[in-house]
C-alpha positions as CSV (number, residue, x, y, z in Angstrom):
1,X,0.0,-0.3,-0.1
2,X,3.0,2.5,0.8
3,X,4.3,1.4,-2.5
4,X,1.5,2.7,-4.0
5,X,1.1,5.6,-2.5
6,X,4.6,6.7,-2.8
7,X,4.2,5.8,-6.9
8,X,1.7,7.7,-7.2
9,X,2.7,11.2,-5.5
10,X,5.8,11.0,-7.2
11,X,4.0,10.6,-10.5
12,X,1.9,13.8,-9.3
13,X,5.0,15.5,-8.7
14,X,6.7,14.6,-12.2
15,X,3.5,15.8,-14.3
16,X,2.4,18.9,-13.1
17,X,1.3,21.8,-15.9
18,X,-0.6,24.5,-13.9
19,X,-3.7,24.4,-12.5
20,X,-4.8,25.5,-15.6
21,X,-4.0,24.6,-19.7
22,X,-5.4,26.1,-22.5
23,X,-7.5,25.2,-24.4
24,X,-8.7,25.0,-27.5
25,X,-10.9,27.9,-28.5
26,X,-7.9,29.8,-27.1
27,X,-8.0,30.0,-24.0
28,X,-7.5,29.9,-19.8
29,X,-9.5,31.0,-16.9
30,X,-11.8,31.5,-19.9
31,X,-10.1,34.6,-20.7
32,X,-9.2,34.1,-24.4
33,X,-6.0,34.6,-24.8
34,X,-4.8,37.0,-27.5
35,X,-5.5,41.0,-27.4
36,X,-3.4,43.9,-24.9
37,X,-1.8,42.0,-22.4
38,X,0.1,44.4,-19.8
39,X,3.2,42.7,-17.9
40,X,2.5,42.3,-14.1
41,X,5.0,41.5,-10.6
42,X,2.0,40.2,-8.8
43,X,-1.1,39.0,-9.3
44,X,-1.2,38.8,-12.8
45,X,-3.9,37.1,-14.0
46,X,-1.8,33.9,-15.2
47,X,1.7,33.3,-15.0
48,X,3.8,32.0,-17.5
49,X,6.9,30.4,-18.5
50,X,9.1,31.0,-21.7
51,X,10.4,27.9,-23.6
52,X,11.5,27.3,-27.0
53,X,10.4,23.7,-27.1
54,X,6.3,22.3,-26.7
55,X,4.6,25.1,-25.7
56,X,1.6,25.9,-24.9
57,X,0.8,28.8,-27.3
58,X,2.8,30.3,-29.8
59,X,2.7,34.4,-29.5
60,X,3.5,36.6,-31.9
61,X,4.2,40.2,-30.3
62,X,2.5,42.8,-32.5
63,X,1.5,46.8,-32.6
64,X,-1.7,46.2,-34.0
65,X,-5.1,44.3,-34.5
66,X,-4.3,41.4,-32.0
67,X,-7.1,39.5,-33.3
68,X,-6.4,36.1,-33.7
69,X,-5.3,33.6,-30.8
70,X,-1.4,34.1,-29.9
71,X,-1.2,37.3,-30.6
72,X,-0.2,39.6,-27.7
73,X,0.1,43.6,-27.5
74,X,2.1,45.0,-24.7
75,X,0.2,47.6,-23.1
76,X,0.5,50.0,-19.5
77,X,-3.3,50.9,-19.7
78,X,-6.1,48.9,-20.4
79,X,-5.2,45.5,-20.7
80,X,-7.0,42.0,-22.1
81,X,-5.2,40.6,-19.4
82,X,-2.2,40.3,-17.5
83,X,0.9,38.0,-16.6
84,X,3.9,37.5,-14.5
85,X,6.7,35.6,-16.4
86,X,8.0,32.8,-13.8
87,X,10.7,29.9,-13.7
88,X,8.5,27.4,-11.8
89,X,4.6,26.5,-11.8
90,X,3.6,28.0,-14.7
91,X,-0.9,28.1,-15.6
92,X,0.8,27.9,-19.6
93,X,4.3,27.9,-21.2
94,X,5.2,30.2,-24.3
95,X,6.9,30.5,-27.6
96,X,7.5,34.1,-29.0
97,X,7.1,33.0,-32.7
98,X,7.3,35.6,-36.0
99,X,5.0,33.6,-37.9
100,X,1.6,31.2,-37.2
101,X,1.5,32.0,-33.1
102,X,-1.3,30.4,-31.5
103,X,-1.9,26.5,-30.8
104,X,0.7,24.5,-31.6
């Protein structure tokens, strides 16, 4: 019995991918993952980790009209959502791209 419990705890520790995931409609916590984004240090809507392989979302930074999945326009005022960049326990992982933003 202890061996089974130990294996379950071990598996849970290494399969953690955040409490939330990017949904097939390009949202997380029912918030669309495109639009105007503000980077904050505390109390963000999402904790995000930047990776170079196997992201949950491919992000393209744009200057105008962030209307499609994965298009982010960085702003200081009136954001659609906020992000905090973290190294551990993100809500989801992103990769910056020049082309083809959105779900991988």
